[in-house]
C-alpha positions as CSV (number, residue, x, y, z in Angstrom):
1,M,-31.7,-11.7,18.1
2,E,-30.4,-9.1,15.8
3,P,-29.4,-5.6,17.0
4,D,-31.7,-2.7,16.1
5,L,-29.9,-0.8,13.4
6,S,-32.7,1.7,12.6
7,Q,-30.9,4.4,14.6
8,T,-27.5,3.9,13.0
9,N,-28.7,3.3,9.5
10,G,-29.4,6.9,9.0
11,R,-25.9,7.9,10.1
12,Y,-24.3,5.3,7.8
13,S,-26.4,6.5,4.9
14,R,-25.3,10.1,5.6
15,A,-21.7,9.0,5.9
16,A,-21.9,7.0,2.6
17,S,-23.5,9.9,0.7
18,E,-21.0,12.3,2.2
19,A,-18.1,10.2,1.1
20,R,-19.4,10.2,-2.4
21,S,-19.5,14.0,-2.5
22,K,-16.7,16.0,-4.1
23,N,-15.7,17.6,-0.8
24,P,-16.6,15.3,2.0
25,L,-16.4,16.2,5.7
26,G,-13.4,14.8,7.5
27,V,-10.7,15.4,4.9
28,T,-7.6,16.3,6.9
29,R,-5.0,18.8,5.9
30,K,-2.3,16.9,7.9
31,E,-2.7,13.9,5.6
32,G,-2.3,16.2,2.6
33,W,0.9,17.7,4.0
34,L,2.2,14.2,4.6
35,V,1.4,13.1,1.0
36,L,3.1,16.3,-0.2
37,T,6.2,15.5,1.9
38,V,6.5,12.0,0.3
39,A,6.1,13.6,-3.2
40,A,8.9,16.1,-2.4
41,G,11.2,13.3,-1.0
42,A,10.6,11.1,-4.0
43,G,11.4,14.1,-6.3
44,V,14.7,14.7,-4.6
45,L,15.5,11.0,-4.7
46,L,14.8,10.8,-8.4
47,A,16.7,13.9,-9.2
48,V,19.8,12.7,-7.2
49,S,19.5,9.2,-8.8
50,F,19.4,10.6,-12.3
51,Q,22.5,12.7,-11.8
52,A,24.6,10.7,-9.4
53,H,26.8,9.1,-12.0
54,S,27.9,12.6,-13.1
55,W,29.3,13.4,-9.6
56,E,32.6,12.4,-8.1
57,W,30.9,11.1,-4.9
58,G,27.7,10.2,-6.7
59,G,27.4,6.7,-5.4
60,I,27.7,7.8,-1.8
61,I,25.3,10.8,-2.3
62,R,22.8,8.5,-3.9
63,L,23.1,6.0,-1.0
64,V,22.6,8.8,1.6
65,S,19.5,10.1,-0.4
66,Q,18.0,6.6,-0.5
67,I,18.5,6.1,3.3
68,G,17.1,9.6,3.9
69,F,14.1,8.8,1.8
70,L,13.5,5.5,3.6
71,V,13.6,7.3,7.0
72,L,11.2,9.9,5.6
73,L,8.9,7.2,4.3
74,V,8.8,5.4,7.7
75,T,8.2,8.7,9.5
76,V,5.4,9.6,7.2
77,I,3.8,6.2,7.3
78,S,3.8,6.2,11.1
79,G,2.2,9.7,11.1
80,I,-0.3,9.1,8.4
81,A,-2.5,6.5,10.2
82,P,-3.7,8.9,12.9
83,A,-4.1,11.7,10.3
84,R,-6.0,9.7,7.8
85,G,-9.5,11.0,7.2
86,V,-12.2,10.7,4.6
87,H,-11.1,11.0,1.0
88,P,-12.8,12.6,-2.0
89,V,-14.3,10.3,-4.7
90,G,-11.6,8.6,-6.8
91,H,-8.8,9.3,-4.3
92,R,-7.4,5.7,-4.4
93,L,-7.4,5.6,-8.1
94,R,-5.6,8.9,-8.4
95,L,-3.0,7.6,-5.9
96,L,-2.5,4.5,-7.9
97,V,-2.2,6.4,-11.2
98,A,0.2,8.9,-9.6
99,G,2.4,6.1,-8.3
100,A,2.4,4.3,-11.6
101,F,3.3,7.5,-13.5
102,A,6.2,8.2,-11.1
103,T,7.4,4.6,-11.4
104,L,7.2,4.7,-15.2
105,V,9.2,7.9,-15.3
106,A,11.8,6.4,-12.9
107,V,12.1,3.3,-15.1
108,I,12.6,5.4,-18.3
109,G,14.9,7.9,-16.6
110,G,16.7,5.1,-14.9
111,W,17.2,3.4,-18.3
112,F,18.8,6.6,-19.8
113,W,20.4,8.2,-16.8
114,T,21.5,5.7,-14.3
115,V,23.7,3.5,-16.4
116,P,27.2,3.1,-15.0
117,Q,28.7,5.9,-17.1
118,V,28.4,9.6,-17.2
119,H,25.6,10.9,-19.4
120,G,25.2,14.2,-21.2
121,A,21.9,15.4,-19.8
122,S,22.1,18.5,-17.7
123,W,20.9,18.6,-14.1
124,T,18.1,21.0,-15.1
125,V,16.7,18.4,-17.5
126,T,16.9,15.5,-15.1
127,T,15.5,17.6,-12.2
128,T,12.6,18.8,-14.3
129,V,11.8,15.2,-15.3
130,A,12.0,14.2,-11.6
131,I,9.6,17.1,-10.7
132,I,7.2,16.1,-13.4
133,A,7.3,12.5,-12.2
134,V,6.1,13.4,-8.7
135,M,3.7,16.2,-9.7
136,P,0.5,14.1,-9.8
137,L,1.3,12.9,-6.2
138,A,2.0,16.4,-5.1
139,L,-1.3,17.6,-6.6
140,I,-3.1,14.9,-4.6
141,G,-1.5,16.3,-1.4
142,V,-2.4,19.9,-2.4
143,Q,-6.0,18.8,-3.0
144,L,-6.2,17.2,0.4
145,I,-4.8,20.4,2.0
146,A,-7.2,22.6,0.1
147,K,-10.3,20.4,1.0
148,G,-9.1,19.6,4.5
149,R,-11.0,21.0,7.5
150,K,-8.5,20.2,10.3
């Protein structure tokens, strides 16, 4: 005997149509802040990685920044599950594109700026590139904060 879903079908239909809307109910600000935190941490990690060879203690500073980012990442991952809410349409695709873009910039910047010799690019250039790399992810966090209701 199958359960009677006539009562719940209406709720599922409402939830499905709500999830397809541009600003669905249930978007959480906390998740947006956590995404923004990851973007900021990734930006710092990239900026340090791009310049570390130019510093006397660059290898140690880069190691500390990598460990710090991993701790930040584990902390955010453990906090994001309870904060996860409904996402606007296209959220997953935007996350994938933002991650791919940051990875591409890290590969290109890594090719030019993390070779085992000092490079001539100033810290303002490499930091700007690091900020541009994480900007799409930061904008996703800002969007969740703006659309969030709790």
